[in-house]
C-alpha positions in Angstrom: -221.4 -47.3 31.7 -223.6 -47.2 28.7 -224.3 -51.1 29.2 -225.3 -50.5 32.6 -227.6 -47.7 31.7 -229.3 -49.6 29.3 -229.6 -53.0 31.4 -231.0 -50.7 34.3 -233.4 -49.3 31.6 -234.6 -52.7 30.6 -235.2 -53.8 34.3 -237.4 -50.6 34.9 -239.4 -51.5 31.7 -239.8 -55.0 32.7 -240.9 -53.9 36.2 -243.6 -51.4 34.9 -245.0 -53.5 31.9 -248.4 -51.8 32.3 -247.1 -48.3 31.8 -244.4 -49.3 29.3 -247.3 -50.8 27.2 -249.4 -47.9 27.2 -246.3 -45.8 26.3 -245.1 -48.0 23.5 -248.5 -48.5 21.8 -249.2 -44.6 21.9 -245.8 -44.0 20.3 -246.0 -46.8 17.7 -249.5 -45.6 16.4 -248.4 -42.1 16.5 -245.3 -42.9 14.5 -247.0 -44.9 12.0 -249.6 -42.4 11.1 -247.3 -39.3 11.5 -244.7 -40.9 9.3 -247.4 -42.0 6.5 -248.7 -38.5 6.7 -245.3 -36.8 6.4 -244.1 -39.2 3.7 -247.5 -38.3 1.7 -246.5 -34.6 2.5 -243.0 -35.1 1.0 -244.4 -36.8 -2.0 -246.7 -33.9 -2.9 -244.0 -31.2 -2.3 -241.5 -33.3 -4.6 -243.5 -33.4 -7.9 -241.7 -32.5 -11.0 -238.6 -31.5 -9.0 -236.8 -34.4 -10.6 -236.4 -32.4 -13.9 -232.9 -30.8 -13.7 -233.8 -27.7 -15.3 -237.2 -27.5 -13.2 -236.3 -24.0 -11.9 -236.0 -22.5 -15.4 -239.3 -24.1 -16.9 -242.3 -22.0 -16.8 -246.0 -23.1 -17.6 -247.8 -20.4 -19.7 -251.4 -19.6 -18.8 -253.8 -17.0 -19.9 -256.6 -14.9 -17.9 -259.8 -14.8 -19.9 -263.4 -13.6 -19.3 -264.9 -11.2 -17.1 -267.4 -11.3 -14.2 -268.5 -14.7 -13.1 -266.9 -16.2 -16.3 -263.5 -15.0 -15.3 -260.9 -18.0 -15.5 -257.4 -19.1 -15.9 -256.9 -20.9 -19.0 -254.1 -23.2 -18.7 -254.2 -24.4 -22.0 -253.4 -21.5 -24.7 -253.0 -20.8 -28.5 -250.4 -22.4 -30.6 -248.3 -19.5 -31.9 -247.2 -18.2 -28.5 -244.4 -20.8 -28.2 -243.1 -20.1 -31.7 -243.0 -16.4 -31.4 -241.6 -16.5 -27.8 -238.6 -18.4 -29.0 -238.1 -16.3 -31.9 -238.6 -12.8 -30.2 -237.6 -13.1 -26.6 -233.8 -13.6 -26.2 -233.9 -15.1 -22.5 -236.3 -18.0 -24.0 -234.1 -21.2 -24.9 -236.8 -23.5 -25.9 -240.5 -24.0 -26.0 -242.7 -27.2 -25.7 -246.3 -27.7 -26.6 -248.4 -30.5 -25.5 -251.9 -31.1 -26.9 -253.8 -33.8 -24.9 -256.2 -36.2 -27.0 -257.4 -38.2 -24.0 -257.8 -42.0 -24.8 -258.1 -44.0 -28.3 -257.8 -47.4 -29.3 -254.2 -48.6 -29.9 -253.2 -51.9 -31.8 -250.3 -54.1 -32.5 -251.2 -57.4 -34.2 -253.7 -59.1 -32.1 -253.3 -56.9 -29.2 -255.6 -53.9 -29.1 -256.5 -51.8 -25.9 -257.9 -48.5 -25.3 -255.0 -46.4 -24.0 -255.2 -43.1 -22.0 -252.7 -40.3 -22.0 -252.2 -39.8 -25.8 -250.9 -36.4 -26.7 -249.4 -34.4 -29.7 -246.1 -32.5 -28.7 -243.0 -31.1 -30.0 -239.7 -32.7 -30.3 -238.4 -30.6 -27.7 -240.5 -32.6 -25.0 -237.8 -34.9 -25.1 -235.1 -32.5 -24.2 -236.4 -29.7 -22.0 -238.2 -32.2 -19.5 -235.8 -35.1 -18.3 -237.9 -37.6 -20.5 -235.0 -38.7 -22.7 -235.1 -41.5 -25.2 -233.6 -44.7 -23.9 -234.2 -46.2 -27.3 -234.3 -44.4 -30.8 -232.6 -41.4 -32.3 -232.0 -39.0 -29.3 -231.6 -36.1 -31.7 -234.7 -36.9 -34.1 -237.2 -38.6 -31.7 -240.0 -38.3 -34.6 -238.6 -39.2 -37.8 -241.6 -37.9 -39.7 -245.5 -37.3 -39.0 -246.3 -41.0 -38.9 -243.9 -41.5 -35.9 -244.8 -42.6 -32.4 -242.9 -42.4 -29.1 -244.0 -44.6 -26.3 -242.9 -45.5 -22.6 -241.2 -48.5 -21.5 -244.4 -49.7 -20.1 -246.3 -49.5 -23.2 -243.5 -51.3 -25.2 -243.5 -54.2 -22.8 -247.4 -54.5 -22.9 -247.5 -54.7 -26.6 -244.3 -56.0 -27.8 -242.9 -58.0 -24.8 -239.2 -58.7 -25.4 -239.3 -57.7 -28.9 -237.3 -54.6 -30.1 -240.1 -51.8 -30.4 -238.3 -49.7 -32.7 -239.5 -49.8 -36.3 -242.8 -51.5 -35.4 -246.0 -50.4 -37.0 -248.8 -49.9 -34.8 -252.5 -48.7 -35.4 -254.1 -45.6 -33.7 -257.8 -45.5 -33.9 -259.4 -47.3 -36.6 -256.6 -47.3 -39.4 -254.0 -44.7 -38.6 -250.7 -46.3 -39.1 -247.8 -45.3 -37.1 -244.1 -46.5 -36.5 -242.3 -46.4 -33.3 -239.4 -44.4 -33.2 -238.3 -43.9 -29.7 -239.0 -45.3 -26.0 -238.6 -43.2 -22.9 -238.4 -44.5 -19.5 -241.8 -44.7 -17.3 -242.6 -41.5 -15.6 -241.9 -41.0 -12.1 -244.9 -41.2 -9.7 -244.1 -37.7 -8.9 -244.5 -36.4 -12.4 -247.6 -33.9 -13.7 -246.7 -35.1 -17.2 -247.5 -38.6 -17.8 -248.1 -39.0 -21.4 -247.6 -42.5 -22.4 -248.0 -42.4 -26.2 -246.7 -39.1 -28.0 -247.3 -38.2 -31.4 -245.5 -35.2 -33.3 -247.3 -31.9 -33.2 -246.6 -31.5 -36.8 -249.0 -34.3 -37.4 -251.9 -32.4 -35.7 -251.0 -29.5 -37.7 -251.5 -31.5 -41.1 -254.4 -33.1 -39.9 -256.2 -30.0 -38.5 -255.1 -27.2 -40.7 -253.7 -28.3 -44.1 -256.2 -31.2 -44.9 -259.3 -29.2 -43.3 -258.5 -25.7 -44.4 -259.6 -24.3 -41.0 -261.6 -21.0 -41.4 -261.8 -18.4 -39.2 -264.7 -15.8 -39.1 -265.6 -17.2 -42.5 -262.9 -15.0 -44.0 -259.5 -16.1 -43.6 -258.0 -19.5 -44.4 -255.6 -20.8 -41.9 -253.0 -23.3 -43.3 -251.0 -23.6 -39.8 -251.6 -23.7 -36.2 -248.8 -21.1 -35.9 -251.1 -18.6 -37.6 -254.2 -19.7 -35.3 -254.8 -17.1 -32.6 -258.1 -18.4 -31.7 -257.8 -22.2 -30.5 -256.8 -22.6 -26.8 -255.8 -26.2 -26.9 -252.2 -26.2 -26.1 -250.3 -26.6 -22.7 -247.2 -24.5 -23.5 -243.8 -24.5 -21.5 -240.9 -22.2 -21.8 -237.4 -22.9 -21.0 -235.6 -19.9 -19.9 -231.7 -19.8 -20.7 -229.4 -20.5 -17.6 -228.1 -16.8 -17.5 -231.6 -15.4 -18.0 -232.2 -12.1 -16.2 -235.7 -11.4 -17.1 -238.1 -11.2 -14.3 -241.4 -13.2 -14.4 -243.5 -10.2 -14.8 -241.5 -9.0 -17.7 -241.9 -12.4 -19.4 -245.6 -12.2 -19.0 -245.9 -8.5 -20.5 -244.0 -9.7 -23.5 -246.1 -12.5 -24.0 -249.3 -10.2 -23.6 -247.7 -7.7 -26.0 -247.1 -10.7 -28.9 -250.6 -11.7 -28.5 -252.1 -8.3 -28.8 -250.0 -7.3 -31.7 -251.1 -10.4 -33.6 -255.0 -10.2 -32.5 -255.5 -6.6 -31.3 -259.5 -7.3 -30.9 -258.6 -9.6 -28.0 -256.9 -7.1 -25.9 -256.2 -6.8 -23.1 -255.0 -10.3 -22.6 -253.3 -11.1 -19.5 -250.6 -13.8 -19.4 -249.4 -15.8 -16.5 -246.2 -17.9 -16.0 -245.9 -20.7 -13.4 -242.6 -22.3 -12.4 -242.8 -26.1 -13.1 -242.4 -27.3 -9.4 -245.6 -24.9 -8.4 -247.9 -26.7 -11.1 -249.0 -29.5 -9.0 -250.2 -27.5 -5.9 -250.9 -24.1 -7.3 -253.2 -22.4 -9.8 -251.3 -20.4 -12.5 -252.1 -17.2 -10.8 -250.6 -18.5 -7.5 -253.6 -19.3 -5.7 -254.2 -22.5 -3.8 -254.5 -25.6 -5.8 -254.1 -28.3 -3.1 -251.5 -26.7 -1.1 -253.6 -25.9 1.8 -254.5 -29.7 2.1 -250.8 -30.4 2.1 -250.3 -28.0 4.8 -253.3 -29.4 6.8 -251.9 -32.8 6.6 -248.6 -31.8 7.5 -249.9 -29.9 10.7 -252.3 -32.9 11.7 -249.2 -35.3 11.3 -247.0 -33.1 13.6 -250.0 -32.7 16.1 -250.5 -36.6 16.2 -246.7 -36.9 16.9 -247.1 -34.5 19.7 -250.0 -36.4 21.1 -248.1 -39.5 21.3 -245.3 -37.5 23.0 -247.6 -36.0 25.5 -248.6 -39.6 26.7 -244.9 -40.3 27.6 -244.3 -37.0 29.3 -247.7 -37.1 31.1 -247.3 -40.7 32.4 -243.5 -40.4 33.2 -244.0 -37.0 35.2 -247.1 -38.3 37.0 -245.3 -41.5 38.1 -242.0 -39.4 39.0 -243.2 -39.3 42.9 -243.2 -43.3 42.7 -239.5 -43.1 41.6 -238.4 -40.4 44.1 -236.6 -42.7 46.4 -234.9 -44.7 43.5 -233.4 -41.3 42.5 -232.5 -40.4 45.9 -230.6 -43.6 46.5 -228.7 -43.2 43.2 -227.8 -39.7 44.2 -226.6 -40.9 47.7 -224.3 -43.6 46.5 -222.5 -41.0 44.1 -224.6 -40.6 41.0 -224.5 -37.2 39.5 -227.5 -35.5 38.1 -226.0 -35.6 34.8 -225.6 -39.3 35.1 -229.3 -39.6 36.2 -230.4 -37.7 33.2 -228.5 -40.0 30.8 -230.1 -43.0 32.7 -233.7 -41.7 32.2 -232.7 -40.7 28.6 -231.6 -44.2 28.0 -235.0 -45.6 29.4 -236.8 -43.3 27.1 -234.6 -44.2 24.1 -235.2 -48.0 24.7 -238.9 -47.6 25.0 -238.8 -45.3 21.8 -236.6 -47.9 19.6 -239.0 -50.7 20.6 -241.9 -48.4 19.6 -239.9 -47.6 16.4 -239.5 -51.3 15.5 -243.0 -52.1 15.8 -243.9 -49.0 14.0 -241.5 -49.8 11.0 -243.0 -53.4 10.9 -246.4 -52.1 10.8 -245.6 -49.6 8.1 -244.2 -52.5 5.9 -247.4 -54.5 6.4 -249.8 -51.3 5.8 -248.0 -49.9 3.0 -249.6 -51.6 0.1 -253.2 -50.7 1.9 -252.0 -47.0 2.5 -251.0 -46.7 -1.1 -254.3 -48.0 -2.5 -256.0 -45.7 0.0 -254.1 -42.6 -0.6 -253.6 -43.0 -4.5 -249.9 -42.7 -3.9 -246.8 -45.1 -4.8 -244.7 -44.5 -1.7 -241.9 -47.2 -1.3 -239.7 -47.8 1.8 -236.6 -48.0 -0.2 -233.2 -48.1 1.5 -231.8 -46.0 -1.5 -234.4 -43.3 -1.2 -232.3 -40.4 0.6 -235.5 -37.9 0.9 -237.6 -40.6 2.7 -234.9 -41.5 5.1 -234.3 -37.8 5.7 -238.0 -37.3 6.7 -238.2 -40.3 8.9 -235.0 -39.5 10.4 -235.9 -36.0 11.3 -239.3 -37.4 12.5 -238.0 -39.9 14.8 -235.3 -37.4 16.2 -237.9 -34.9 16.9 -240.4 -37.2 18.5 -237.7 -38.8 20.7 -236.4 -35.4 21.9 -239.9 -33.9 22.7 -240.6 -37.0 24.6 -237.7 -37.6 26.5 -235.8 -34.3 27.6 -238.4 -32.9 30.2 -239.2 -36.2 32.1 -235.5 -36.9 32.4 -234.9 -33.4 33.8 -237.7 -33.8 36.1 -236.6 -37.2 37.4 -233.0 -36.3 38.0 -233.7 -33.1 40.0 -235.1 -34.6 43.1 -233.4 -33.7 46.4 -232.4 -37.1 47.9 -233.0 -36.4 51.8 -236.5 -35.0 51.3 -237.3 -37.8 49.1 -236.2 -40.4 51.5 -238.3 -38.8 54.1 -241.2 -38.8 51.8 -241.5 -35.0 51.7 -240.9 -34.3 48.1 -243.7 -33.3 45.9 -243.7 -32.7 42.1 -245.0 -29.1 42.4 -247.9 -27.2 41.6 -246.3 -26.0 38.2 -245.5 -29.5 37.2 -249.2 -30.8 37.9 -250.3 -27.9 36.0 -248.3 -28.5 33.0 -249.5 -32.2 32.8 -252.9 -30.8 32.9 -252.3 -28.3 30.1 -250.8 -31.5 28.0 -254.2 -33.4 28.5 -256.0 -30.2 27.6 -253.9 -30.0 24.4 -254.3 -33.7 23.6 -258.0 -33.8 23.6 -258.3 -30.0 21.9 -256.5 -31.7 19.0 -258.6 -34.6 18.9 -261.9 -32.6 19.2 -260.5 -30.3 16.1 -260.2 -33.6 14.0 -263.6 -34.6 15.2 -265.1 -31.0 14.0 -263.3 -31.6 10.7 -264.5 -35.0 10.1 -268.2 -33.8 10.8 -268.0 -30.8 8.7 -266.2 -32.7 5.7 -268.8 -35.4 6.0 -271.5 -33.0 5.9 -270.2 -31.2 2.7 -269.8 -34.4 0.9 -273.2 -35.5 1.8 -274.5 -32.2 0.4 -272.7 -32.7 -2.8 -274.2 -36.1 -3.2 -277.5 -35.0 -2.7 -277.9 -31.4 -4.1 -280.0 -31.0 -7.1 -277.7 -30.8 -10.0 -280.3 -29.3 -12.3 -280.3 -32.4 -14.5 -280.8 -36.1 -14.2 -277.8 -38.1 -14.1 -279.3 -41.4 -12.7 -279.0 -44.5 -14.9 -277.3 -42.9 -17.7 -274.3 -44.5 -19.5 -272.1 -42.5 -21.9 -269.4 -43.6 -24.6 -267.4 -41.9 -27.3 -268.7 -42.6 -30.8 -266.0 -43.4 -33.2 -265.7 -43.8 -37.2 -269.0 -43.9 -38.8 -271.1 -43.9 -35.7 -271.5 -40.3 -35.8 -273.1 -40.2 -39.2 -275.0 -43.2 -38.4 -276.6 -41.9 -35.4 -280.1 -42.0 -36.1 -279.8 -45.8 -37.1 -278.2 -46.6 -34.1 -280.6 -44.8 -32.0 -283.1 -47.0 -33.5 -281.6 -50.1 -32.9 -280.9 -49.2 -29.4 -284.5 -48.2 -28.8 -285.7 -51.8 -29.6 -284.4 -52.8 -26.2 -287.1 -52.2 -23.5 -284.3 -51.7 -21.1 -283.4 -48.5 -22.9 -285.6 -45.4 -22.1 -284.1 -42.9 -24.3 -280.8 -42.0 -26.3 -279.3 -38.6 -27.1 -275.9 -37.1 -28.2 -273.8 -34.1 -27.2 -270.7 -32.7 -28.1 -269.1 -32.8 -24.6 -268.9 -34.5 -21.3 -272.1 -33.3 -19.4 -270.1 -34.1 -15.9 -266.5 -33.2 -16.7 -266.9 -30.3 -19.1 -265.5 -29.3 -22.6 -265.1 -26.3 -24.9 -265.5 -22.6 -24.0 -265.3 -19.5 -26.0 -264.9 -15.7 -25.4 -265.6 -15.0 -29.1 -269.1 -13.8 -28.8 -271.2 -10.6 -29.4 -274.9 -9.6 -28.5 -276.8 -6.3 -28.8 -276.0 -4.1 -25.9 -272.8 -6.1 -25.0 -270.7 -3.7 -22.9 -267.4 -2.5 -24.5 -265.4 -3.9 -21.5 -267.3 -7.4 -21.4 -265.0 -10.5 -22.1 -267.6 -12.8 -21.0 -266.9 -16.6 -21.9 -269.5 -19.2 -22.7 -269.3 -23.1 -22.1 -270.3 -24.5 -25.3 -272.6 -27.3 -25.4 -273.1 -28.9 -28.8 -276.5 -30.7 -28.6 -279.4 -32.6 -30.3 -282.8 -31.6 -30.2 -283.9 -33.8 -27.3 -281.0 -33.0 -24.9 -283.2 -31.1 -22.4 -285.9 -33.7 -22.1 -283.3 -36.5 -21.9 -281.6 -35.1 -18.9 -284.7 -33.6 -17.4 -283.5 -29.9 -17.7 -286.1 -27.2 -17.3 -286.6 -24.1 -19.4 -287.0 -20.9 -17.5 -288.3 -19.2 -20.6 -288.7 -19.6 -24.3 -288.6 -23.1 -26.1 -286.2 -25.7 -27.0 -284.8 -27.3 -30.1 -287.1 -28.7 -32.5 -284.6 -30.3 -35.0 -285.6 -27.7 -37.8 -282.8 -26.5 -40.0 -283.3 -23.3 -38.4 -282.1 -24.4 -35.2 -278.6 -24.1 -36.5 -279.1 -20.4 -36.1 -281.0 -20.6 -32.7 -279.2 -20.8 -29.2 -280.3 -21.6 -25.6 -278.8 -20.0 -22.7 -278.5 -20.7 -19.0 -279.9 -18.2 -16.3 -276.2 -17.4 -15.5 -275.6 -16.2 -19.0 -278.6 -14.1 -19.0 -277.5 -12.2 -15.9 -273.9 -11.7 -17.1 -275.2 -10.5 -20.4 -277.5 -8.1 -18.8 -280.5 -9.2 -20.8 -283.9 -8.2 -19.5 -285.5 -9.7 -22.6 -283.5 -12.4 -23.8 -285.8 -14.5 -26.1 -285.5 -13.1 -29.6 -282.2 -11.3 -28.8 -279.3 -11.4 -31.4 -276.2 -13.5 -30.3 -273.1 -14.4 -32.1 -271.0 -17.4 -30.9 -267.9 -17.6 -33.1 -268.8 -17.8 -36.6 -272.6 -18.5 -36.0 -274.9 -15.3 -36.0 -278.2 -16.2 -34.5 -281.1 -15.6 -32.1 -281.8 -16.9 -28.3 -285.1 -18.9 -28.3 -284.8 -20.2 -24.7 -283.3 -19.8 -21.2 -282.4 -23.1 -19.5 -282.4 -23.0 -15.5 -279.0 -23.3 -14.1 -277.6 -26.8 -13.8 -274.2 -27.7 -12.5 -271.8 -28.7 -15.6 -268.8 -28.6 -13.5 -267.4 -29.3 -10.0 -269.1 -27.4 -7.0 -265.7 -25.8 -6.2 -266.6 -23.4 -9.1 -269.7 -21.3 -9.5 -272.1 -22.1 -12.5 -270.8 -20.1 -15.1 -272.6 -19.0 -18.6 -273.5 -21.8 -20.8 -274.9 -22.0 -24.5 -276.6 -24.7 -26.3 -276.0 -25.0 -29.9 -277.9 -27.2 -32.2 -275.0 -29.0 -34.0 -275.8 -32.8 -34.1 -273.1 -33.4 -36.7 -270.4 -32.3 -34.1 -271.8 -34.5 -31.3 -269.6 -37.3 -30.6 -270.8 -38.4 -27.1 -273.8 -40.7 -27.1 -275.9 -41.1 -23.9 -278.2 -44.1 -23.2 -280.9 -43.7 -20.1 -281.8 -47.4 -18.8 -284.5 -48.7 -16.4 -281.8 -49.2 -13.8 -282.4 -52.8 -13.2 -282.1 -53.3 -17.2 -278.6 -51.6 -17.3 -276.6 -54.7 -18.2 -279.1 -55.5 -21.0 -278.8 -51.8 -22.3 -274.9 -52.1 -22.2 -275.2 -55.2 -24.2 -277.1 -53.9 -26.8 -274.7 -50.9 -27.1 -271.6 -53.1 -27.2 -273.4 -55.2 -29.8 -273.9 -51.9 -31.9 -270.4 -50.6 -31.2 -268.9 -54.0 -32.5 -270.7 -53.3 -35.9 -268.9 -50.3 -36.6 -265.6 -50.8 -34.4 -265.0 -54.4 -34.8 -262.7 -55.8 -32.0 -261.9 -52.3 -30.5 -262.8 -52.5 -26.9 -266.1 -50.9 -26.0 -265.6 -48.4 -23.2 -268.3 -46.8 -21.4 -269.0 -45.0 -18.0 -271.9 -44.0 -15.9 -272.6 -40.4 -15.4 -272.9 -41.3 -11.7 -269.3 -42.7 -11.6 -268.0 -39.7 -13.5 -269.7 -37.3 -11.0 -268.0 -39.3 -8.2 -264.6 -39.1 -9.8 -264.8 -35.2 -9.7 -264.8 -35.4 -5.9 -262.4 -38.4 -5.5 -259.7 -36.0 -3.8 -262.5 -34.5 -1.4 -263.7 -38.0 -0.4 -260.2 -39.0 0.2 -259.6 -36.0 2.5 -262.8 -37.0 4.4 -261.7 -40.6 4.8 -258.2 -39.5 6.0 -259.7 -37.1 8.5 -262.1 -40.0 9.9 -258.9 -41.9 10.3 -256.9 -39.3 11.9 -259.5 -38.3 14.4 -260.0 -41.9 15.3 -256.4 -42.4 15.9 -255.8 -39.2 17.7 -258.7 -40.3 20.0 -257.3 -43.6 20.7 -253.8 -42.1 21.4 -255.3 -39.6 23.6 -257.5 -42.3 25.5 -254.4 -44.4 26.1 -252.8 -41.5 27.8 -256.0 -40.6 29.8 -256.3 -44.4 30.8 -252.7 -44.5 32.0 -253.2 -41.3 34.2 -256.6 -42.7 35.4 -254.8 -45.7 36.6 -252.1 -43.9 38.2 -254.5 -41.5 39.8 -256.4 -44.4 41.3 -253.1 -46.1 42.5 -252.1 -43.0 44.4 -255.3 -42.4 45.8 -255.8 -46.2 46.9 -256.0 -45.6 50.8 -258.0 -42.3 50.3 -260.7 -44.5 48.5 -260.6 -47.2 50.9 -261.1 -44.7 53.9 -264.0 -43.0 52.1 -265.8 -46.4 51.3 -265.3 -47.3 55.0 -267.1 -43.9 56.0 -270.0 -44.8 53.6 -269.1 -43.2 50.2 -271.1 -44.8 47.2 -269.6 -46.4 44.3 -270.8 -43.4 42.1 -269.4 -41.0 44.6 -265.7 -42.6 44.2 -266.1 -42.7 40.5 -267.0 -39.0 40.6 -264.1 -38.3 42.8 -261.5 -40.0 40.3 -263.5 -38.6 37.0 -264.1 -35.0 38.0 -260.7 -33.7 37.4 -260.3 -35.1 34.2 -263.7 -34.1 32.9 -263.0 -30.6 33.7 -259.8 -30.8 31.6 -262.1 -32.1 28.6 -264.6 -29.6 29.0 -261.7 -26.8 28.8 -260.3 -28.9 25.9 -263.6 -28.5 24.0 -264.0 -24.8 24.8 -260.3 -24.3 22.9 -261.1 -26.7 20.3 -264.5 -25.1 19.2 -263.1 -21.6 17.8 -260.1 -23.3 16.0 -262.3 -26.0 14.5 -264.8 -23.4 13.3 -262.0 -21.3 11.8 -260.2 -24.2 10.1 -263.3 -25.5 8.4 -264.8 -22.2 7.4 -261.3 -21.8 5.5 -261.7 -25.0 4.2 -265.3 -24.6 2.9 -264.1 -21.4 1.1 -262.6 -23.8 -1.6 -266.4 -24.6 -2.5 -268.9 -22.2 -4.3 -271.7 -24.1 -3.0 -271.3 -25.4 0.6 -272.9 -26.1 3.6 -273.4 -23.8 6.7 -271.2 -24.5 9.7 -273.9 -24.7 12.5 -273.9 -25.0 16.3 -274.9 -28.7 16.3 -271.6 -29.8 14.6 -269.8 -28.4 17.8 -272.4 -29.9 20.3 -271.9 -33.4 18.6 -268.0 -33.1 18.5 -268.0 -32.0 22.2 -270.4 -34.8 23.3 -268.6 -37.4 21.5 -265.4 -36.5 23.0 -266.7 -36.3 26.4 -268.3 -39.7 26.3 -265.3 -41.3 24.8 -263.1 -39.7 27.6 -265.7 -40.6 30.3 -265.8 -44.2 29.1 -261.9 -44.4 29.2 -261.8 -42.9 32.8 -264.7 -45.0 34.0 -262.9 -48.4 33.2 -260.3 -47.6 35.8 -262.6 -45.5 38.3 -265.1 -48.4 38.4 -262.5 -51.0 39.3 -261.0 -48.9 42.0 -264.6 -48.0 43.4 -265.6 -51.6 43.6 -262.3 -52.8 45.2 -262.4 -54.3 48.8 -261.7 -51.3 51.2 -259.8 -53.5 53.8 -257.2 -54.5 51.1 -257.2 -50.8 49.9 -256.1 -49.8 53.4 -253.9 -52.6 54.0 -251.8 -52.1 50.5 -252.3 -48.4 50.1 -249.1 -46.4 50.7 
């Protein structure tokens, strides 16, 4: 029986190659895109869940600042972990991580700049599933001169040699011994520190050796006594039988902080489950989850559009198969048997489409991973991946097969043989609804593409308040900071170097901030935070920043007690006459001498926050060079030559500020590019279905078209006859899509503090674009039908 179903299904497919091709093409494209998108969504949702204790690990954050400076700090103070473990019974263990970014790493003649260095506690390797595969698991750090590396780093520097016990050099001359190797991090891990040093080493370097002071009063000999330095990611592991609520944990942490540093009160703490860290902010607000939801919805919609093609063509052509169904019923076929027959036909088409889809996915996967920034693999052992694929295939098959099979198996045989059967007004209306749904989705995606593109263009072209064109920057190391004047003079000899300056932070990606400040008239409830910018005297002229009031630094000794603040800081501080006003920032008591016009020193997802410039040239570690543009390579060569004088064979790493700025919005650009592709594919699939329906419509109206032409109807009139019905549906789709697109894109734009307005022109462009594409699709078949020989149409028409 099954063999007969399959044989009959194959014959029907071969007998209707044109419609079968359209169905297979639509389903194939829909499956490829839908599966890729759903695998992307699954990957995003899987972050950090590989940790066996993930549901008991919480990342600790803190809320700081008031007004526009209010923000969540994901890095907190060091003592919290120690006190929490000692004083809160439900806390089993704690981990602190201090990211130190990139640094040169050397073994013999191999030297590279490595990213993702960090100081951490030994508990890092037991709280998380990053157990040592080589070394002493009980004591990953033998002493303060130990280092633990990943398997990838071990292979890079030591090849097949045993890495344990090998001595490496960090930076200029810090000797470290490899005491452990951990596996390479999973692609879906938020923590990916490849070179790990003991936090006790940082404690010794930063505190015991330097005798850090606070408020010029208290000497702090350990980081566990420092309640002012916010530089540590902190994770708490709760006991398996812990009964403490998240709210109770946060209150206990707040109480610990306020007891040890009462002047900070109130200090709200936040705790975030480890699996939520990737897609949510610490306070539970969106941190990427809305994008994941959007992609999930779009994936399902594209799969639905592909299914609609099959349903539409199958139901539209049901009249042509009415006699076939009737003959089968007369010779004894039951309704259920006919249902199975048509299900077999759909399943066979679907299997063909699925095979093509899998073949395309294997071919396109490397390009997709490169484009999306993922490391998705189509592995036979990946249960979650196959579950996602299986559910998608089953859902798509069910959606596309059941209704056509029920409709085709329901004809009454006698009426069908007499030619009196009709598909009914309800079925025709259902088909129209599906066409409207298809194009409504397509128009929504077009609207999304246009608005995202408009916003990204706005970001690219917006005046940032400073000049980043033709500026390169790099981190000064070793003696370069103290020899800055010599280096500046050396670089100035190159005619391609326009100017040179230095700063204590990256102007694009940000840096330190502090809430330890005071000024005359400061409200008692104010907890405003400043973004700190340590700078040299010429930083304003170098970046072409404008002064709204007062004067800039001159380089005089007195500038060490002078401050420049931005316009936002003036508003938040409530100062009417800022010039000459007293201001204290941490341990420095001084005077405001100038107000800098607001400039964007962070992503445009956030509003411009209060900023303070401090004249601290000795704390400036970032060197910036402005070039002539055409002479950029010459300026880079000069900078590299100077670099080698002070750093030997350590690689020279530099970055253009333009590139740093683009990197801030890499996720937004990727979203925009994906929407371009999605909207294009949605329209292609919709047009495939529309083309099939137009072809069918022309076939069933062959005789009518022939009669009209004989009676004198023009080609344009015939085209209008065939196209009008479809164009009405497209207009209805546009009317439905516009408010949905407006709502969705307004919601997306809320994530930007600075954004474009959604104007009516976007909707007009989207509507006109969809209409023209649909009209072109319909016209291909309409023109062919209108130009056909009327005599042949009358002879061959049914």
